[in-house]
Phi, psi and omega in degrees: 000315180295323179296318178295320178296319178295324178298319180294321177294317183307319187253331192262329186205116174295325183293330183294335181278350183274062178271156181305134185297323185298318182291322182290323183285344186293324184299312178300323181298316179295319180299319179295317181296319180290337182279351180291148176298153182297334182294338181278350181271125184234146177276351181286163178305152182297125180264176183288332186299310178300323181296322181290332182282341185302316182300339181293340179264108183267117178291139180297148182292139180295134185249128172264103189296325180292319178295320177301319179298315180294319182294325182263005187282145173222149184307125181276174175235152179305141180214140180293347180275350183269123176280164183306319181297322178293321178298317179299315180300317180293318182290319178294322176293322177298317180292322179295329177252049191304323185261023177234129006274359180215162181305133179061027177295323179295315178294325177295325177295319177298319177298321180295333180264010184271138180283165181295335180278353179284122184302334183292340179285348181265001180242167176294145179306324181299327178294315179297317179300315180295321180297319181287322184281340184242037177212181181294347176290348177297343175303328184283347185270067176083001185267342182271165183263302181220168175220154179223129176279124186266314184197165175230127185247128178279121183251009188301326183246031181240170179291342180275356182295144177264009183101135182075203179282120183226137177225162174232123179258124178263131184233142174254127180251130179251133180205166175297137184301313181295325177298319178298316180298315180296330179283352178087018179292129180295140182297340179293342181259346187270129178245101185285154181257121185303132176079002181229155177271042181231153175221161177237153173229146177256140179239147170249121181244117186260133181233148174235140179276120181293128184293332182274307184270345184060028176261145175279121184239151186282131174263311182196162179218128178212160180281146178254126177301146180304321182292346183247014178299141179088352179284149176283165178299322180296321178291323181289330185258004180269102183291341182285332185264341183208106178294323181295318179296320182300332179299330184259324188245346178063212174280200184314147195305319182293330177294320179296315181296322178296320178297321178293322183294333180285344179271166176287154179303149180299152182291128176271117186259131178258152176302155185293131174290332178296326178295319177296321177296317178298323178296317180294337179264010180061029176261359181217139181283146181299337181268003184294135177293346178295339181283342185248336187277149173259026182303141179299139176075019180282105180260005180070024183258102174202061186299331180277351178069037180294319181278092185272344181210170183296321181289325176294324178299319178296321179296318179292323177294321176301313180295320180297317180294322177299311180295324180296316181292319177297320181294321178296319176295321183293320180299313179295314180298323180299309184291317180296319181299313182290341180273316189240357185294314182297314176301321178295317179298316179296322181297321182263008177069031180249162178281140178288139178271354178292147182267147181290143176259201183296332182266017180057033177248134178292106188218341186256140180290150177292127176217177177299320181280322181281337186083179176097354180293334181290342181277352179280140185303135179301329181298328177296315181296322179295312181296318180296317181296319179296314180298311181296321181296316180295316180297317181291320179297317179298316181293317181292324177294323177298316180291321184294337179301325177194103187301342181258005184250029179227152175259120183307130176080355183274095181252007176081017181262102176205065187300333181267356179066028183291326184281316185295333183279352180277155173278186185299319180293316180295322179294317178296324179295318179293319178297320180293321178297316179299316182294315181295317178295323179293320178295319177296320180295322179297319177294319182296317180297318178299319179294317178306311184297314181291321180298312184291331178292313187268340178262344182056039180215153180291146181295331182291345180285344183245001176262114193302321185273003178257151178293149180269155180300132175081004182275190188293342181300327179298320178292319178298316180300318179297320179294316180298313181295321179295320179292326177293322179295326179290000000 
């Protein structure tokens, strides 16, 4: 029984072996006491002699079997006696000890266990090493804590089969949440653990039995989205049944890996140097997550320390992006309204909603500071509130399912596919442009509101390249609109 228990600790959980030393050591002590001859047992009070004899009995040292396994482990070689689950255990241990006994020894072991159909065998080893070290797969290189094998699926008679005997082993990897983020693991794959700074990710590792050597060899390894946990390999790789799944796994897994291998390695993002500078100037707290994250647009600015943890930082970035997008729309809407609203109102015989300025000309947009919001139809406010409320409720419910499993601002709106076609560098550049323009727009909207309040004049009157209120552009606009109506 003890041997079986040790075996389960040995392979499934390093943490399970970490039991309090006092309790583990107690059993040998009791065994020694029971083994003493009956003559040594006395009813008299405990004397000094037995106490003095106690140190002579040395209790065996507590053994952490998983640690013993790692300490005594050496890179294995494919063998027909190793079942797929055993291969997974050996390979994950190799990756966790990647630089032992030599640099990239773990990755070299994975290459040794790779089948001929695996695309990585068709490239130089240095390419494979770089791909693993500069992508979310770097989590496997000593960054995770424990792993658990969940299930093994027989793919021999399915569309996901690579030919011959094929299986897929599903594994759960446990690691510190911030470590996962730093490794670049997409939030769609991370399943956070309530009340702990840990998250898990599930992997599908596909193996094929070599017809010649009868060894189980690796075909491919990929992350499983949290929303797709429990799905079979055939369901994950069927592009006809799930467009969302296809985004992560494509057609059969080796095809997806080959497509990834043809691309350049993912961009390795380092934490912001500006955050370190802010820390040295006492403008950032030493515990701030801004010091560790490679998040786009991280300027290290959080003097009040609002972002106390990684999940709060994501919530604040989500809020920042919402305000930034609204502000960009507001800047455009503000200027367009003050330019063409009055001509449009006159064209349709309606009253202008613009507020009068110092020259008694309807020129300023209705705002809290300018006034005029009460003149807008109540039906507009009702419709707007319902739309905004439903959209916000949907987004918050999505985030609430798992606060660490969402990408801030990612609502799936990219009808032209501009973002998806970019590589890692291009995507970060687009994200940074949106953020910078949004931050500028938030400042601009605040300036517009204050300027019009205290100058009692429309903002377009002081921007040189914009038309002025009441000038000939209004007449031109009326002519253009009139010709369109005809």
